[in-house]
Phi, psi and omega in degrees: 000142179231094184253128178222166175239155178198168182251132180289125178256335182204146174238134181212170178249130178229121182052039178079005182246135176291128181232154175236140170268113190244132178271115178242100180052041177094344178266137178263125180243143172266120188232130174296137181251027185306320183271357183230059184295343179269002181295148178222164179303134181100341178292143171265128186236160176260130182242129177234124180052038174085006181234134177291126183243342182194159170276144179271138177283337182262143177289149177297123182254152179261127178276145179248000000 
């Protein structure tokens, strides 16, 4: 399992599928939002194997 969190910066539709541009520690990933149709820009989400699976209860924190 490869679980990470990131913050949604943009939501768009690609080939009929809702996608999010997600900031994960400075890297932008395109992630399917199929399981999170209520997601919105600014939400912090949990990503497993490249797919958004849940909203995170904790805010995205910056490591120093």
